[in-house]
C-alpha beads as a LAMMPS data file, in Angstrom:
LAMMPS data file: protein, C-alpha beads

406 atoms
405 bonds

1 atom types
1 bond types

-500.0 500.0 xlo xhi
-500.0 500.0 ylo yhi
-500.0 500.0 zlo zhi

Masses

1 110.0

Atoms # bond

1 1 1 0.012 0.024 -0.016
2 1 1 2.899 2.363 0.788
3 1 1 4.345 1.805 -2.647
4 1 1 0.964 2.874 -4.164
5 1 1 0.584 6.031 -2.102
6 1 1 2.874 8.205 -4.130
7 1 1 1.568 7.231 -7.646
8 1 1 -1.985 7.688 -6.318
9 1 1 -1.121 11.026 -4.848
10 1 1 0.427 12.071 -8.264
11 1 1 -2.566 11.061 -10.314
12 1 1 -5.076 12.830 -7.960
13 1 1 -2.992 15.989 -8.317
14 1 1 -2.947 15.669 -12.113
15 1 1 -6.695 15.017 -12.174
16 1 1 -7.240 17.934 -9.803
17 1 1 -5.209 20.335 -12.270
18 1 1 -6.921 18.893 -15.423
19 1 1 -10.389 19.650 -13.690
20 1 1 -9.034 23.380 -12.764
21 1 1 -8.077 23.736 -16.418
22 1 1 -11.364 22.911 -17.485
23 1 1 -13.061 25.254 -14.890
24 1 1 -10.501 28.226 -15.676
25 1 1 -9.853 27.997 -19.444
26 1 1 -9.190 31.587 -19.878
27 1 1 -6.684 31.964 -17.064
28 1 1 -4.850 28.658 -18.376
29 1 1 -4.451 30.424 -21.917
30 1 1 -3.319 34.059 -20.393
31 1 1 -0.714 32.356 -18.001
32 1 1 0.630 29.938 -20.704
33 1 1 1.011 32.991 -23.157
34 1 1 2.807 34.716 -20.229
35 1 1 5.116 32.026 -19.572
36 1 1 6.005 31.664 -23.291
37 1 1 6.685 35.421 -23.614
38 1 1 9.048 35.105 -20.673
39 1 1 10.855 31.974 -22.067
40 1 1 11.119 33.459 -25.756
41 1 1 11.818 37.071 -24.831
42 1 1 14.111 36.631 -21.709
43 1 1 15.180 32.963 -21.212
44 1 1 15.861 31.923 -24.706
45 1 1 18.167 34.923 -25.852
46 1 1 20.212 34.963 -22.854
47 1 1 20.521 31.354 -22.052
48 1 1 20.737 29.434 -25.607
49 1 1 24.130 31.121 -26.563
50 1 1 25.691 30.023 -23.316
51 1 1 24.385 26.509 -23.825
52 1 1 25.960 26.235 -27.153
53 1 1 29.240 28.075 -26.141
54 1 1 29.704 25.778 -23.131
55 1 1 29.349 22.691 -25.298
56 1 1 31.851 23.961 -27.784
57 1 1 34.359 24.887 -24.907
58 1 1 33.908 21.254 -23.570
59 1 1 34.441 19.653 -26.987
60 1 1 37.383 21.749 -27.894
61 1 1 39.130 20.886 -24.499
62 1 1 39.205 24.549 -23.227
63 1 1 37.342 23.666 -19.895
64 1 1 39.991 21.100 -19.233
65 1 1 42.779 23.652 -19.923
66 1 1 41.302 26.240 -17.628
67 1 1 40.582 23.432 -15.067
68 1 1 44.014 22.305 -14.751
69 1 1 45.294 25.809 -13.901
70 1 1 42.474 26.451 -11.467
71 1 1 42.899 22.894 -9.877
72 1 1 45.196 24.264 -7.130
73 1 1 42.747 26.566 -5.622
74 1 1 39.407 24.748 -6.223
75 1 1 40.600 21.478 -4.898
76 1 1 41.543 22.375 -1.554
77 1 1 39.048 25.085 -1.039
78 1 1 35.672 23.529 -2.414
79 1 1 37.059 19.919 -2.721
80 1 1 36.049 19.944 -6.675
81 1 1 38.378 19.708 -9.530
82 1 1 39.699 22.788 -11.324
83 1 1 37.138 22.489 -14.060
84 1 1 34.598 23.540 -11.426
85 1 1 35.999 26.859 -11.484
86 1 1 35.085 27.130 -14.942
87 1 1 31.700 26.174 -14.448
88 1 1 31.150 28.608 -11.519
89 1 1 32.400 31.640 -13.745
90 1 1 30.100 30.714 -16.733
91 1 1 27.060 30.059 -14.401
92 1 1 27.482 33.010 -12.085
93 1 1 27.454 35.021 -15.324
94 1 1 24.646 33.486 -17.239
95 1 1 22.401 32.223 -14.280
96 1 1 20.482 29.217 -13.740
97 1 1 20.435 26.303 -14.917
98 1 1 23.775 26.632 -16.823
99 1 1 25.698 25.464 -13.801
100 1 1 23.572 22.116 -13.729
101 1 1 24.101 21.550 -17.492
102 1 1 27.872 21.826 -17.461
103 1 1 28.170 19.822 -14.273
104 1 1 26.094 17.033 -15.905
105 1 1 28.557 17.230 -18.862
106 1 1 31.508 16.929 -16.695
107 1 1 29.913 13.867 -15.045
108 1 1 29.385 12.256 -18.501
109 1 1 33.121 12.896 -19.407
110 1 1 34.066 11.399 -15.971
111 1 1 35.552 14.480 -14.770
112 1 1 33.763 14.310 -11.523
113 1 1 32.392 11.996 -9.111
114 1 1 28.781 12.150 -7.801
115 1 1 29.602 14.046 -4.441
116 1 1 31.779 16.533 -6.426
117 1 1 28.924 17.159 -8.919
118 1 1 26.537 17.558 -6.002
119 1 1 29.037 20.104 -4.388
120 1 1 29.457 21.815 -7.809
121 1 1 25.818 22.260 -8.644
122 1 1 24.919 23.450 -5.131
123 1 1 26.826 26.735 -5.312
124 1 1 26.875 27.298 -9.037
125 1 1 22.856 27.597 -9.249
126 1 1 22.480 31.445 -9.040
127 1 1 20.996 34.273 -10.876
128 1 1 22.809 36.152 -13.472
129 1 1 23.954 39.689 -12.687
130 1 1 21.922 41.119 -15.578
131 1 1 18.521 39.925 -14.307
132 1 1 19.570 41.028 -10.551
133 1 1 20.561 44.467 -11.637
134 1 1 18.270 45.143 -14.536
135 1 1 14.931 43.228 -13.756
136 1 1 15.154 43.269 -9.856
137 1 1 17.085 46.379 -8.808
138 1 1 15.798 48.686 -11.667
139 1 1 12.527 47.117 -12.930
140 1 1 11.092 45.838 -9.713
141 1 1 12.287 47.933 -6.982
142 1 1 13.201 51.061 -9.290
143 1 1 16.338 51.612 -7.311
144 1 1 19.721 50.652 -9.195
145 1 1 21.539 51.356 -5.702
146 1 1 20.315 48.107 -4.456
147 1 1 22.136 46.036 -6.887
148 1 1 25.272 46.141 -4.786
149 1 1 23.708 44.729 -1.603
150 1 1 21.716 42.346 -3.497
151 1 1 24.803 41.092 -5.374
152 1 1 26.756 40.770 -2.182
153 1 1 23.904 38.794 -0.371
154 1 1 23.239 36.571 -3.395
155 1 1 26.758 35.665 -4.587
156 1 1 28.405 36.066 -1.184
157 1 1 25.998 33.380 0.218
158 1 1 26.402 31.185 -2.667
159 1 1 30.284 31.058 -2.060
160 1 1 29.487 30.345 1.490
161 1 1 27.273 27.536 0.590
162 1 1 30.238 26.310 -1.638
163 1 1 32.471 26.213 1.300
164 1 1 29.838 24.619 3.440
165 1 1 29.264 21.797 0.790
166 1 1 32.949 20.924 0.834
167 1 1 31.869 18.812 3.923
168 1 1 29.430 16.976 2.014
169 1 1 30.014 13.267 1.316
170 1 1 32.987 11.316 2.755
171 1 1 36.563 11.971 2.400
172 1 1 37.765 9.841 -0.693
173 1 1 41.516 9.188 -0.865
174 1 1 41.215 8.721 -4.431
175 1 1 39.909 12.431 -4.635
176 1 1 43.129 14.154 -4.398
177 1 1 44.698 11.764 -6.964
178 1 1 42.266 11.817 -9.549
179 1 1 43.876 14.890 -11.175
180 1 1 47.321 14.674 -9.876
181 1 1 49.277 17.507 -11.415
182 1 1 53.299 17.992 -11.880
183 1 1 55.496 20.768 -10.414
184 1 1 53.916 24.308 -10.576
185 1 1 56.610 25.520 -13.158
186 1 1 55.148 22.799 -15.728
187 1 1 51.406 23.645 -14.935
188 1 1 50.836 25.688 -18.078
189 1 1 52.502 22.885 -20.176
190 1 1 50.293 20.160 -18.563
191 1 1 47.217 22.443 -19.286
192 1 1 47.906 22.399 -22.831
193 1 1 48.266 18.734 -22.609
194 1 1 45.110 18.126 -20.903
195 1 1 43.357 20.396 -23.579
196 1 1 45.004 18.267 -26.297
197 1 1 43.932 14.911 -24.626
198 1 1 40.540 16.022 -24.293
199 1 1 40.189 17.157 -27.734
200 1 1 41.724 13.845 -28.847
201 1 1 39.193 11.810 -26.908
202 1 1 36.204 13.770 -28.016
203 1 1 37.024 13.108 -31.782
204 1 1 34.458 15.067 -33.280
205 1 1 35.032 17.407 -36.167
206 1 1 34.233 20.961 -35.742
207 1 1 31.168 20.809 -37.874
208 1 1 29.873 17.873 -35.856
209 1 1 30.758 19.527 -32.532
210 1 1 28.597 22.727 -33.536
211 1 1 25.750 20.770 -34.966
212 1 1 25.350 18.710 -31.881
213 1 1 25.980 21.623 -29.630
214 1 1 23.027 23.523 -31.235
215 1 1 20.914 20.375 -31.280
216 1 1 21.305 19.444 -27.612
217 1 1 20.970 23.213 -26.688
218 1 1 17.808 23.464 -28.434
219 1 1 16.514 20.233 -26.929
220 1 1 17.370 21.594 -23.375
221 1 1 15.852 25.179 -24.071
222 1 1 12.573 23.461 -25.057
223 1 1 12.528 21.498 -21.761
224 1 1 13.254 24.906 -19.794
225 1 1 10.386 26.604 -21.826
226 1 1 8.054 23.864 -21.112
227 1 1 8.748 23.877 -17.298
228 1 1 8.333 27.640 -17.429
229 1 1 4.958 27.636 -18.972
230 1 1 3.799 24.738 -16.985
231 1 1 4.756 26.363 -13.644
232 1 1 3.256 29.586 -14.798
233 1 1 -0.117 27.805 -15.454
234 1 1 -0.094 25.763 -12.117
235 1 1 0.442 29.039 -10.191
236 1 1 -2.130 30.659 -11.856
237 1 1 -4.656 27.962 -11.390
238 1 1 -3.946 27.765 -7.623
239 1 1 -4.287 31.612 -7.279
240 1 1 -7.767 31.193 -9.085
241 1 1 -8.888 28.067 -6.895
242 1 1 -7.955 29.940 -3.710
243 1 1 -5.158 27.556 -2.756
244 1 1 -2.774 30.389 -2.549
245 1 1 -4.780 32.004 0.181
246 1 1 -4.190 29.033 2.550
247 1 1 -0.577 29.125 1.946
248 1 1 -0.552 33.016 2.571
249 1 1 -2.309 32.443 6.007
250 1 1 -0.153 29.692 6.998
251 1 1 3.144 31.715 6.225
252 1 1 1.729 34.894 7.878
253 1 1 1.481 32.946 11.026
254 1 1 5.153 31.810 10.774
255 1 1 6.285 35.327 9.840
256 1 1 4.420 36.770 12.886
257 1 1 6.102 34.125 15.245
258 1 1 9.553 35.394 13.749
259 1 1 8.716 38.872 14.306
260 1 1 8.719 39.694 10.268
261 1 1 6.016 41.672 8.406
262 1 1 3.341 39.270 7.332
263 1 1 2.943 41.326 4.032
264 1 1 5.985 39.375 2.945
265 1 1 3.897 36.118 2.827
266 1 1 2.483 36.776 -0.962
267 1 1 6.285 37.499 -2.174
268 1 1 7.539 34.403 -0.414
269 1 1 4.767 32.053 -1.569
270 1 1 5.270 33.488 -5.155
271 1 1 8.938 33.007 -4.947
272 1 1 8.455 29.459 -3.724
273 1 1 7.356 28.512 -7.148
274 1 1 8.882 31.054 -9.640
275 1 1 11.714 33.367 -8.878
276 1 1 10.379 36.363 -11.091
277 1 1 6.989 36.430 -9.758
278 1 1 8.295 36.269 -6.068
279 1 1 10.822 39.164 -6.752
280 1 1 8.182 41.318 -8.392
281 1 1 5.922 41.008 -5.560
282 1 1 8.718 41.928 -3.215
283 1 1 9.303 45.174 -5.103
284 1 1 5.778 46.132 -5.050
285 1 1 4.932 45.626 -1.408
286 1 1 3.380 48.675 0.210
287 1 1 3.936 49.860 3.905
288 1 1 6.851 47.216 4.478
289 1 1 10.262 48.719 5.418
290 1 1 12.678 48.325 2.488
291 1 1 15.240 46.363 4.273
292 1 1 12.607 43.592 4.642
293 1 1 11.674 43.573 1.005
294 1 1 15.219 43.459 -0.143
295 1 1 15.944 40.560 2.302
296 1 1 12.976 38.683 0.765
297 1 1 14.227 39.223 -2.809
298 1 1 17.801 38.262 -1.993
299 1 1 16.042 35.105 -0.318
300 1 1 13.935 34.397 -3.560
301 1 1 16.664 34.622 -5.819
302 1 1 18.628 32.234 -3.880
303 1 1 16.041 29.568 -3.512
304 1 1 15.437 29.716 -7.175
305 1 1 11.813 28.634 -7.266
306 1 1 10.621 25.133 -7.907
307 1 1 10.396 26.133 -11.715
308 1 1 14.332 26.093 -11.696
309 1 1 14.430 23.260 -9.357
310 1 1 12.456 21.272 -11.921
311 1 1 14.814 22.475 -14.518
312 1 1 18.071 21.378 -12.755
313 1 1 16.213 18.057 -11.914
314 1 1 15.463 17.553 -15.692
315 1 1 19.078 18.305 -16.761
316 1 1 20.491 15.770 -14.066
317 1 1 17.909 13.147 -14.761
318 1 1 20.641 11.234 -16.779
319 1 1 23.408 11.373 -13.769
320 1 1 23.349 9.809 -10.271
321 1 1 23.483 13.224 -8.755
322 1 1 20.771 13.606 -6.097
323 1 1 18.196 16.102 -5.654
324 1 1 17.991 16.461 -1.866
325 1 1 21.623 17.942 -1.429
326 1 1 20.743 20.400 -3.953
327 1 1 17.364 21.507 -2.337
328 1 1 19.328 21.649 1.093
329 1 1 21.836 23.892 -0.352
330 1 1 19.086 26.138 -1.856
331 1 1 17.341 26.404 1.502
332 1 1 20.583 27.369 3.241
333 1 1 21.482 29.667 0.489
334 1 1 18.147 31.683 0.701
335 1 1 18.516 31.772 4.554
336 1 1 22.048 33.034 4.403
337 1 1 21.234 35.647 1.738
338 1 1 18.417 37.088 3.726
339 1 1 20.853 37.137 6.855
340 1 1 23.734 38.910 4.854
341 1 1 21.184 41.614 3.855
342 1 1 20.399 42.321 7.409
343 1 1 24.142 42.315 8.480
344 1 1 25.255 44.434 5.760
345 1 1 22.326 46.944 5.253
346 1 1 23.619 49.688 7.218
347 1 1 27.304 49.787 6.265
348 1 1 26.413 49.693 2.520
349 1 1 23.213 51.556 2.200
350 1 1 24.278 54.390 4.108
351 1 1 27.063 55.026 1.684
352 1 1 24.749 54.878 -1.521
353 1 1 22.019 57.004 -2.824
354 1 1 18.684 55.231 -2.634
355 1 1 16.640 57.715 -4.532
356 1 1 13.960 55.957 -6.703
357 1 1 14.647 55.279 -10.216
358 1 1 12.520 57.448 -12.558
359 1 1 11.882 54.883 -15.183
360 1 1 8.875 52.696 -15.302
361 1 1 8.609 48.947 -14.319
362 1 1 9.083 47.944 -17.857
363 1 1 12.638 49.040 -17.721
364 1 1 13.372 45.495 -16.718
365 1 1 12.653 44.346 -20.243
366 1 1 15.288 46.754 -21.599
367 1 1 18.118 45.072 -19.577
368 1 1 17.447 41.431 -20.571
369 1 1 17.644 39.644 -23.875
370 1 1 20.124 39.062 -26.720
371 1 1 21.488 42.752 -26.861
372 1 1 23.219 42.112 -23.476
373 1 1 24.785 38.948 -24.250
374 1 1 28.293 40.659 -24.818
375 1 1 27.871 42.023 -21.236
376 1 1 27.320 38.526 -19.927
377 1 1 30.353 37.378 -21.951
378 1 1 32.310 40.156 -20.408
379 1 1 31.248 39.207 -17.032
380 1 1 32.398 35.558 -17.711
381 1 1 35.717 36.703 -18.805
382 1 1 36.249 38.966 -15.650
383 1 1 35.205 36.124 -13.355
384 1 1 37.635 33.365 -15.237
385 1 1 40.400 36.260 -14.905
386 1 1 39.517 36.787 -11.027
387 1 1 39.822 33.048 -10.311
388 1 1 42.923 32.707 -12.275
389 1 1 44.412 35.672 -10.221
390 1 1 43.296 34.208 -7.113
391 1 1 44.815 30.779 -7.843
392 1 1 48.114 32.410 -8.871
393 1 1 48.159 34.391 -5.452
394 1 1 47.103 31.165 -3.555
395 1 1 49.843 29.007 -5.272
396 1 1 52.483 31.905 -4.571
397 1 1 51.615 32.083 -0.813
398 1 1 51.577 28.458 -0.444
399 1 1 54.985 28.214 -2.011
400 1 1 56.338 31.164 0.063
401 1 1 55.012 29.430 3.190
402 1 1 56.682 26.217 2.237
403 1 1 60.007 27.908 1.536
404 1 1 59.693 29.836 5.011
405 1 1 58.991 26.506 6.790
406 1 1 61.987 25.077 5.260

Bonds

1 1 1 2
2 1 2 3
3 1 3 4
4 1 4 5
5 1 5 6
6 1 6 7
7 1 7 8
8 1 8 9
9 1 9 10
10 1 10 11
11 1 11 12
12 1 12 13
13 1 13 14
14 1 14 15
15 1 15 16
16 1 16 17
17 1 17 18
18 1 18 19
19 1 19 20
20 1 20 21
21 1 21 22
22 1 22 23
23 1 23 24
24 1 24 25
25 1 25 26
26 1 26 27
27 1 27 28
28 1 28 29
29 1 29 30
30 1 30 31
31 1 31 32
32 1 32 33
33 1 33 34
34 1 34 35
35 1 35 36
36 1 36 37
37 1 37 38
38 1 38 39
39 1 39 40
40 1 40 41
41 1 41 42
42 1 42 43
43 1 43 44
44 1 44 45
45 1 45 46
46 1 46 47
47 1 47 48
48 1 48 49
49 1 49 50
50 1 50 51
51 1 51 52
52 1 52 53
53 1 53 54
54 1 54 55
55 1 55 56
56 1 56 57
57 1 57 58
58 1 58 59
59 1 59 60
60 1 60 61
61 1 61 62
62 1 62 63
63 1 63 64
64 1 64 65
65 1 65 66
66 1 66 67
67 1 67 68
68 1 68 69
69 1 69 70
70 1 70 71
71 1 71 72
72 1 72 73
73 1 73 74
74 1 74 75
75 1 75 76
76 1 76 77
77 1 77 78
78 1 78 79
79 1 79 80
80 1 80 81
81 1 81 82
82 1 82 83
83 1 83 84
84 1 84 85
85 1 85 86
86 1 86 87
87 1 87 88
88 1 88 89
89 1 89 90
90 1 90 91
91 1 91 92
92 1 92 93
93 1 93 94
94 1 94 95
95 1 95 96
96 1 96 97
97 1 97 98
98 1 98 99
99 1 99 100
100 1 100 101
101 1 101 102
102 1 102 103
103 1 103 104
104 1 104 105
105 1 105 106
106 1 106 107
107 1 107 108
108 1 108 109
109 1 109 110
110 1 110 111
111 1 111 112
112 1 112 113
113 1 113 114
114 1 114 115
115 1 115 116
116 1 116 117
117 1 117 118
118 1 118 119
119 1 119 120
120 1 120 121
121 1 121 122
122 1 122 123
123 1 123 124
124 1 124 125
125 1 125 126
126 1 126 127
127 1 127 128
128 1 128 129
129 1 129 130
130 1 130 131
131 1 131 132
132 1 132 133
133 1 133 134
134 1 134 135
135 1 135 136
136 1 136 137
137 1 137 138
138 1 138 139
139 1 139 140
140 1 140 141
141 1 141 142
142 1 142 143
143 1 143 144
144 1 144 145
145 1 145 146
146 1 146 147
147 1 147 148
148 1 148 149
149 1 149 150
150 1 150 151
151 1 151 152
152 1 152 153
153 1 153 154
154 1 154 155
155 1 155 156
156 1 156 157
157 1 157 158
158 1 158 159
159 1 159 160
160 1 160 161
161 1 161 162
162 1 162 163
163 1 163 164
164 1 164 165
165 1 165 166
166 1 166 167
167 1 167 168
168 1 168 169
169 1 169 170
170 1 170 171
171 1 171 172
172 1 172 173
173 1 173 174
174 1 174 175
175 1 175 176
176 1 176 177
177 1 177 178
178 1 178 179
179 1 179 180
180 1 180 181
181 1 181 182
182 1 182 183
183 1 183 184
184 1 184 185
185 1 185 186
186 1 186 187
187 1 187 188
188 1 188 189
189 1 189 190
190 1 190 191
191 1 191 192
192 1 192 193
193 1 193 194
194 1 194 195
195 1 195 196
196 1 196 197
197 1 197 198
198 1 198 199
199 1 199 200
200 1 200 201
201 1 201 202
202 1 202 203
203 1 203 204
204 1 204 205
205 1 205 206
206 1 206 207
207 1 207 208
208 1 208 209
209 1 209 210
210 1 210 211
211 1 211 212
212 1 212 213
213 1 213 214
214 1 214 215
215 1 215 216
216 1 216 217
217 1 217 218
218 1 218 219
219 1 219 220
220 1 220 221
221 1 221 222
222 1 222 223
223 1 223 224
224 1 224 225
225 1 225 226
226 1 226 227
227 1 227 228
228 1 228 229
229 1 229 230
230 1 230 231
231 1 231 232
232 1 232 233
233 1 233 234
234 1 234 235
235 1 235 236
236 1 236 237
237 1 237 238
238 1 238 239
239 1 239 240
240 1 240 241
241 1 241 242
242 1 242 243
243 1 243 244
244 1 244 245
245 1 245 246
246 1 246 247
247 1 247 248
248 1 248 249
249 1 249 250
250 1 250 251
251 1 251 252
252 1 252 253
253 1 253 254
254 1 254 255
255 1 255 256
256 1 256 257
257 1 257 258
258 1 258 259
259 1 259 260
260 1 260 261
261 1 261 262
262 1 262 263
263 1 263 264
264 1 264 265
265 1 265 266
266 1 266 267
267 1 267 268
268 1 268 269
269 1 269 270
270 1 270 271
271 1 271 272
272 1 272 273
273 1 273 274
274 1 274 275
275 1 275 276
276 1 276 277
277 1 277 278
278 1 278 279
279 1 279 280
280 1 280 281
281 1 281 282
282 1 282 283
283 1 283 284
284 1 284 285
285 1 285 286
286 1 286 287
287 1 287 288
288 1 288 289
289 1 289 290
290 1 290 291
291 1 291 292
292 1 292 293
293 1 293 294
294 1 294 295
295 1 295 296
296 1 296 297
297 1 297 298
298 1 298 299
299 1 299 300
300 1 300 301
301 1 301 302
302 1 302 303
303 1 303 304
304 1 304 305
305 1 305 306
306 1 306 307
307 1 307 308
308 1 308 309
309 1 309 310
310 1 310 311
311 1 311 312
312 1 312 313
313 1 313 314
314 1 314 315
315 1 315 316
316 1 316 317
317 1 317 318
318 1 318 319
319 1 319 320
320 1 320 321
321 1 321 322
322 1 322 323
323 1 323 324
324 1 324 325
325 1 325 326
326 1 326 327
327 1 327 328
328 1 328 329
329 1 329 330
330 1 330 331
331 1 331 332
332 1 332 333
333 1 333 334
334 1 334 335
335 1 335 336
336 1 336 337
337 1 337 338
338 1 338 339
339 1 339 340
340 1 340 341
341 1 341 342
342 1 342 343
343 1 343 344
344 1 344 345
345 1 345 346
346 1 346 347
347 1 347 348
348 1 348 349
349 1 349 350
350 1 350 351
351 1 351 352
352 1 352 353
353 1 353 354
354 1 354 355
355 1 355 356
356 1 356 357
357 1 357 358
358 1 358 359
359 1 359 360
360 1 360 361
361 1 361 362
362 1 362 363
363 1 363 364
364 1 364 365
365 1 365 366
366 1 366 367
367 1 367 368
368 1 368 369
369 1 369 370
370 1 370 371
371 1 371 372
372 1 372 373
373 1 373 374
374 1 374 375
375 1 375 376
376 1 376 377
377 1 377 378
378 1 378 379
379 1 379 380
380 1 380 381
381 1 381 382
382 1 382 383
383 1 383 384
384 1 384 385
385 1 385 386
386 1 386 387
387 1 387 388
388 1 388 389
389 1 389 390
390 1 390 391
391 1 391 392
392 1 392 393
393 1 393 394
394 1 394 395
395 1 395 396
396 1 396 397
397 1 397 398
398 1 398 399
399 1 399 400
400 1 400 401
401 1 401 402
402 1 402 403
403 1 403 404
404 1 404 405
405 1 405 406
């Protein structure tokens, strides 16, 4: 009977959704069109190029080249191979779910173990800076000055999650030997050798590589679009049926117990399902101190919404990576992000101008899409360059310490 409980529950839920779709056909149509518009106008132009580029970089061996150079920093700090640093740079610049896709590709190439993949995807599932600045800070809050504290809270807490996840999984003695590297003076030579080996093992011609990269990226974008439309419809049906009111009431009691404004319930419940909806609600709340609205937005961005969770699960479905560590990391990320907002509010916001932006809420659409792809690529290069610099400094300090001890 216990084995039948979950299938029966899923069947009952799907039948209930079908009945609601019959009762509210207009809402289904409007929410579906709205979700499709978000996918086509925002997600497709901003994610599809990165999906294709990441496939090409993996096939050409560039990821392995960068991974060899970043290995001395990423392995001892985050307990992931150096290729994880490259994944982190791309995913932080392009947003979810690029990190999950690259993690799945690394597992397919046997570059990471299951535990390493779970650590990697846990802290590389973040919003992209363009959405954080353009849509949230400018479009929803009308305050460009909030971009700084939102970025510090969101990305800073993400790195803390990465440090915490290094304790995830048992210590494997083979972990440090899977990518044994030669002396530092030969590291660049070894990086070129790793790139050449990766290119040789791939074996595809450039034409085949481009063709397959485009095909697989289109398939993944179709899945992402379907999930965005699905969750848009589900959320609208729940709202029309009054289910959301019950969730609002329950969360209001929790917020009241914690001493937080109960008005945040609509934003947090919306963000539980879909990050854009929750962040928009947070920006439009009336009568709530700004610090609480920003903390809610940071928490929602870090949680990602069940829509993003479903995207990540669908991408990782072909791997043995588990969902529970990812969900736990997202919850910790959300709590840490809100906490950082409260801790850093006075030091940061006292030094910036918080005058409202004079533009309309539609300004978010001006700051997303294909025309800002060069900005995302520039951010990616800056992050990679920063990681390279940090790695060089880390290795230099390590060598200097070793010489001092001798």
